[in-house]
C-alpha distance (Angstrom), angle and dihedral (degrees) to the residues before:
residue distance angle dihedral
M1 . . .
I2 3.79 . .
R3 3.83 106.9 .
V4 3.82 103.8 166.5
V5 3.80 132.1 24.1
R6 3.81 118.7 -163.9
G7 3.76 121.4 -178.8
R8 3.78 145.9 91.9
L9 3.80 124.8 -49.0
E10 3.79 106.9 -112.8
A11 3.82 99.6 172.4
I12 3.80 137.2 2.4
G13 3.80 127.0 -152.9
P14 3.80 132.5 173.9
D15 3.81 93.2 -90.9
R16 3.80 105.4 8.2
V17 3.77 142.6 45.8
V18 3.78 134.3 -160.0
V19 3.80 113.8 -133.9
E20 3.78 121.4 -162.6
V21 3.80 108.3 -141.1
G22 3.79 106.4 -179.5
P23 3.81 108.7 -60.4
V24 3.83 92.1 -15.4
S25 3.81 128.4 80.0
L26 3.80 117.3 -155.0
E27 3.79 126.1 -160.3
V28 3.80 109.6 -140.5
Q29 3.82 125.6 -171.2
V30 3.81 109.1 -136.3
P31 3.80 134.6 -178.9
A32 3.79 110.3 -93.5
S33 3.81 87.4 -128.8
A34 3.83 89.7 63.3
V35 3.82 100.8 47.4
S36 3.81 96.1 87.0
A37 3.82 91.7 50.0
L38 3.80 93.2 56.7
G39 3.80 96.6 73.6
S40 3.78 130.6 -126.5
V41 3.79 133.3 -51.8
G42 3.80 109.2 -67.7
S43 3.79 95.9 26.8
P44 3.82 122.7 118.9
V45 3.79 116.2 -100.7
C46 3.79 137.9 -172.6
L47 3.81 118.8 -161.7
Y48 3.80 127.9 -175.9
T49 3.78 103.5 -139.6
H50 3.77 144.1 -158.5
L51 3.80 119.5 -160.3
A52 3.80 116.5 -147.0
I53 3.78 134.3 171.0
R54 3.81 111.7 -126.2
D55 3.80 122.1 176.4
E56 3.81 89.2 -9.8
R57 3.80 94.3 -56.3
P58 3.80 131.3 98.9
V59 3.80 116.6 -107.0
L60 3.81 124.6 -171.0
Y61 3.80 118.2 -147.0
G62 3.79 114.5 -164.0
F63 3.79 136.7 -164.9
P64 3.81 132.2 -174.1
S65 3.82 90.4 -130.0
D66 3.78 136.7 40.3
E67 3.81 87.2 -127.4
G68 3.82 89.7 61.3
R69 3.79 92.3 51.1
R70 3.80 92.9 46.5
L71 3.80 91.7 50.2
F72 3.83 90.0 48.4
E73 3.81 89.5 52.6
L74 3.82 91.1 47.5
L75 3.80 89.9 51.9
L76 3.81 89.2 53.3
T77 3.82 89.3 61.0
V78 3.81 90.4 63.5
S79 3.79 113.7 98.8
G80 3.81 109.7 -105.2
V81 3.82 96.0 14.7
G82 3.79 115.7 114.7
P83 3.80 131.1 175.0
R84 3.82 94.3 -85.1
L85 3.81 93.5 52.9
A86 3.82 93.6 42.7
L87 3.81 90.0 51.1
A88 3.83 91.1 48.0
L89 3.80 90.0 52.9
L90 3.81 93.0 49.5
S91 3.82 90.4 44.4
H92 3.79 90.2 54.5
L93 3.81 99.9 42.1
G94 3.79 110.1 13.7
P95 3.82 121.8 -131.2
R96 3.82 99.3 -78.6
E97 3.82 93.9 47.5
A98 3.82 91.7 45.0
V99 3.82 91.2 52.1
T100 3.81 90.2 48.9
A101 3.82 92.5 48.7
I102 3.81 92.2 48.9
A103 3.82 93.4 45.5
R104 3.82 91.1 50.4
G105 3.80 93.0 43.5
D106 3.81 90.5 -120.4
V107 3.80 98.2 166.6
N108 3.82 92.1 169.4
A109 3.82 93.6 59.1
L110 3.81 91.0 50.4
A111 3.82 93.0 44.8
K112 3.83 91.2 58.6
A113 3.81 90.5 70.9
P114 3.82 113.1 99.9
G115 3.80 110.6 -91.7
V116 3.81 94.6 9.5
G117 3.78 110.3 110.9
Q118 3.79 129.3 -174.5
K119 3.81 92.0 -91.0
T120 3.82 94.6 52.7
A121 3.81 91.7 42.2
S122 3.81 90.0 52.5
R123 3.81 90.4 49.3
I124 3.82 90.9 50.4
V125 3.81 91.3 52.5
L126 3.81 92.8 44.2
E127 3.82 95.1 49.0
L128 3.82 99.9 37.3
K129 3.79 109.0 31.2
G130 3.80 95.2 88.6
R131 3.80 94.4 36.7
L132 3.81 96.3 54.8
E133 3.78 94.7 73.2
K134 3.80 91.8 48.6
D135 3.82 98.8 41.4
L136 3.81 100.7 37.9
S137 3.82 102.5 28.1
S138 3.81 93.1 92.7
L139 3.79 90.9 65.9
P140 3.79 109.9 96.5
E141 3.77 115.7 -144.3
A142 3.78 104.4 -127.7
P143 3.80 120.2 -167.8
A144 3.82 113.1 -90.9
D145 3.82 93.2 -111.1
Q146 3.82 90.8 55.4
R147 3.83 92.1 45.7
D148 3.82 90.2 52.3
L149 3.80 91.8 50.7
L150 3.81 91.8 45.7
S151 3.82 91.1 50.0
A152 3.80 91.4 49.6
L153 3.82 92.2 51.9
L154 3.81 92.2 46.6
A155 3.80 89.9 50.1
L156 3.81 88.4 53.7
G157 3.80 89.2 58.4
Y158 3.81 102.8 -101.1
S159 3.79 118.1 141.4
R160 3.80 118.5 -105.0
Q161 3.83 90.4 -110.4
E162 3.83 93.4 50.4
A163 3.80 90.7 46.6
R164 3.82 93.5 48.8
E165 3.81 91.7 49.4
A166 3.80 91.2 49.7
V167 3.82 91.7 47.9
Q168 3.82 89.8 51.5
A169 3.81 91.1 47.7
V170 3.81 93.1 55.4
S171 3.82 98.5 33.3
A172 3.81 91.0 103.5
G173 3.80 87.6 69.9
S174 3.80 94.8 50.7
A175 3.81 91.2 130.6
L176 3.79 87.7 66.2
P177 3.82 120.2 95.7
L178 3.80 116.6 -90.1
E179 3.82 92.1 -109.3
E180 3.82 91.9 57.3
R181 3.81 93.1 45.6
L182 3.81 89.3 48.8
R183 3.82 90.5 51.1
R184 3.82 90.7 50.6
A185 3.81 92.2 46.1
L186 3.81 90.5 51.5
E187 3.81 89.8 49.7
H188 3.81 89.1 50.7
L189 3.80 91.4 49.6
G190 3.81 90.7 47.5
E191 3.82 90.9 53.1
G192 3.79 91.2 50.7
R193 3.80 92.6 53.1
S194 3.80 95.1 47.4
H195 3.83 94.1 60.1
């Protein structure tokens, strides 16, 4: 199973990206709501992925956060929801809004996604409402500036633990621009490796 793809963005489409990973380029289906957050062609990217077989061929689905991937996988457990429908829902709402709609039982918000009717939206709420707290509660909601810095460090190839420690070390300067915080985090990581 391919769980994470780190590399360089080679191409960007409305619902997919191509990521260069060494000598291999992988096409990854992504929610339309996430495309703008991934950066531009040539920039480093880290996607949390789910591998599925569709029409007898492997298809990678990618998300900028582990929360997005986990929600996608939860949606796949709902009767009648496949990868295409789950991706359409996350493209329309985004992970945080989808979680909120499910938790509140907002069938109408879910039903506005392409291909998701009232019946499917009701089934999603019925089957997932109680599971969301249990399955997604372990995900801390970090401020956006910290998430951006963490994503940048992960895209540069640092482990999640190294990246989290570096983010904590420079969090006092969170009013600084991302570029400056990234520079300080890289300095911190460099100091840790030289000891």
